[in-house]
N, C-alpha and C positions, 0 to 999 in steps of 0.2 A: 594169797590170792595168786591164782594159776597165770601162766603167760597169756597176755592179752592177745586174742585172736581176731576179736571184732569187735567195733566199737560205734554205737548208736550215737549220731550226733543230732541234737536237736537244734535245729537251725533258727536263728530270728529272723524276722521279717526283712524283706529287702532293703526297707530305708534304714536298717540300723548296722551298726558295726559287726561283723561275724566273730565275737570274741570267742565262742566256742570252736569254730571250725578253725581258727589261727591255732589254738591249743592241739586241736585234732591233727592238724597238719604237721605239728613239731613231734607229735606221737608217732603217727606214720612215717616220718622221716627217719625216727631213731629206731623203729622196730617192723617196719613194713606191714603194719596191722591193717586190715580191712577197715575201712571206714563205710558207715552206710548214713548216707545224709538224709534227713528226713525234713520236709518244709511242710508246715500246717498252713490249711487254707480253711476259711468259713466266712460267709456272709450270709446273715441271718435272713435278710430280705428275699435271698434267692430260694430260701425254703419256704416263703410264704404262699400257700396255696391258692389264696384269694387274690395274689398279685400276678402270678405266672402258673402257665399249664405245666402238668407233668412234663411235655416234651420240651417247653421252654426251659424248665429248671434243670433238665439234665444237659440242653444244649449250653447253658450259662456254666454249669459245673465244668463241663469238658473243656470249655474256652479258658476258664480261670486256671483251671490245673494245667493245660497247655501251656500258658503264658509263664506259670510258675517252673515248669519243667526246664523251658527254653533259660530262665535264669539261672536255674542249677548247673545246667552245662556251661553255662558261661563262667559260673562261679568255680568250678572244677578248673577250668582253663586259667583262670584270674590266680588261682592258689597253687597252681602247678602240683597238682594232687595226682597221685598215681593212678591211672585210669583202670589199670586191671585189678586194682586193690581198692576201688570206689564205687559205690552204687547210689544211685539217687531215688528219691520216692517222695511223691506228693500226697499228701493224705487229708482228705476233706472230713474234718472234724472239729467240733467245739469243745471237746474234752480230751484235750492232750494228756491230762495224768493218768486218766484210765487207760487210754490207748496205748501209752508207753508201757506201763505194768501189765497188762495183759499180752501186749505183743512180745516183750523180752521173757515174760514167765511163761509162754505158751510153746515158742521153738526153740529156745534153749540155746540159741546160736551166738548171742551176744554176753560179752564179758563185763561192759562197762557202759553206761551212759553218760554222754558228757552234754553239757548245757551252760550257758551262761546265767548268770545270777540277775534276777529280776525282783525289786523290792516292792511291796504292796503297802500302802497306807491307809487301808480301809479297816474296819472292824467287822464288817459285816461278809467279807470276800475272803475264803481260803485261797490263798496264793498258789500257783501251779508247783512252784519249788517245793512249797511245804507238803503239797500232795504227794510229789515224788518222793521226798523224804520219807514220808509213811508208808508209802505203797510200792514203790520200785523194789523188785525181787532181786535185782544184782547191784553191782557196786554202782556209785553215783558220784560224779565230780563235777562240782559247780565251778565255773571260772568267772573272773571279773577282770575288768579294766583296771591297773593300778599303775599311778604315774611312776611310781618309785620303780617298779621292773622296767618300764619302758625307756628309761634313761639309762639302763644297764646294758646298753648295747654290746660293751666289750666284755660282758660277764653273762652269757645266756643262760648259765646252770642255774638250777633253782633248788635251794635247801628245802628238805621236807621235814616238817615237824610231825611225830606220831605222839598222839597224846594216850597214856596207858591208864588204867585203872588198877591200882594195887591195893584197893581197900578189900576186895572180895577175892580170897583165895581158892575158889572154886574153878573146877574145870571149865565150867562156861564162859567164866572170865579170862580164864589162862588162854583159852581158845580164841576169843574175841582180841586180846592183846597181842597174839601171834599172827593174826589176820591184818591187823593195823601194821605192826612191823614189816610183815611181809609186803604189802602193798606200798608201803612208805620206802622200802628198799628198792623196790621195782621201779617206781616213779622217779626216785632219785637217781637210779642208774640210767633210766631214759634221758633224763634231762641233765646229767652231768653234777649233780649237787651232791649233798650228803646229808645223811639222817640226823635229825636232833630229837632227842624223846624228852616229855615232859609227862612228871608223875606228880600231880599237886597232891600236897598235904593239906587237906580240906579242913579249914579253920574260920570261925566265926571272930568277927572282931567284938561282938558282944561279951564273948568269954574273956578276952583281953581287958575291955572296959571295966569290966565285973572282977579284975584281978583274981577269976578261979584260976586259971592255966597261964603259965608262962610259954607265949607262942614259940619262944626260941627252944626251950626244952621239949615242947610237943613236937617240933618239928624234928629235932635229933633222935627223940624216941622213935618215931614214926620212919625215919630215914633207916635207922638201924634195924627195925623190926622187918622191912621189906628189902633190905639190902640183898640178900641171897637169893630171893625170888626174882628180883629185878636183875640181877647178874645172870642168872640162869635164862632169862627173856632174851638179854640181847646179846650175849655171847655167840649165838651163830651168825649174828649181823656185824660183828667186829666193829660195834660203835665206841667210840673214844670216850672216856669219861667226861672230858671237859664238854661233850655234846649231851650229857645227862642233867637235867633240869628238876629239882625237887623244890619248886617254890611253896610257900603256907598263904592259905587264903582261899577266897572263893574260886571253884575250879574254873569257871567261864572268864573271870577277870585275870587269873593267872595264867591260863593258856593263851589268851590274847596277847596279854604282856609278854610272854615268852616267844611268841610269833614276832611280835615288833623286835624284841632284843635280838634274836637271831637272824631276822631279815629272812624268814621262812617265806615262799613263795606258794607253798602247798602245806 
């Protein structure tokens, strides 16, 4: 990951806590990066041609956008952001995912999109977060409010967990692993934390139940087989052996368990 120059921050609505902006503020304080704050507005009724005339619709949009711009300027002062390295933008759209993907993909001036996590509990709606995961062409960082880290006022540093895939030795996966390590190292540097690595030995409990394979033996063999390639990956980053984790099990579960074990904040 190249040095951060510009970060696009997708803001929450004014009534919500600005979790993404809190993180963006810390990144800017550490690196002086330019923040592009974007707030999205949309009211379906304003677009109804059978309710308002074209002139009325334009007037309503202008007034709504103007009010949001005032709020944005107040937000910059509230968060004590660098005014010379912060720009604001109000965008009228109900398709945030496509707007972000097209915007950062076309102008090439954004290195990172930063957004707070929003969970969706419906089966028929594709959440915005999932849209961005699939479509955003640049690095994407989701942040969430976590009580564990709110309480750590005396320890603002955040450890970063880099999840590596050692199952495939091809060049494509090697580059991906290097990108992950590079990004983890840079963010750990910005936040004063340490990098931990997890490379899961994928293993199904079904095999253990059938007594087909001894999981401890499998883990040992897999670790030994990938030892050389892993060492070559982490050597440039000076990651201590105590921060290399090789659990066996389902990848998602083991990565999550390792994040809890290491107290990783990213």
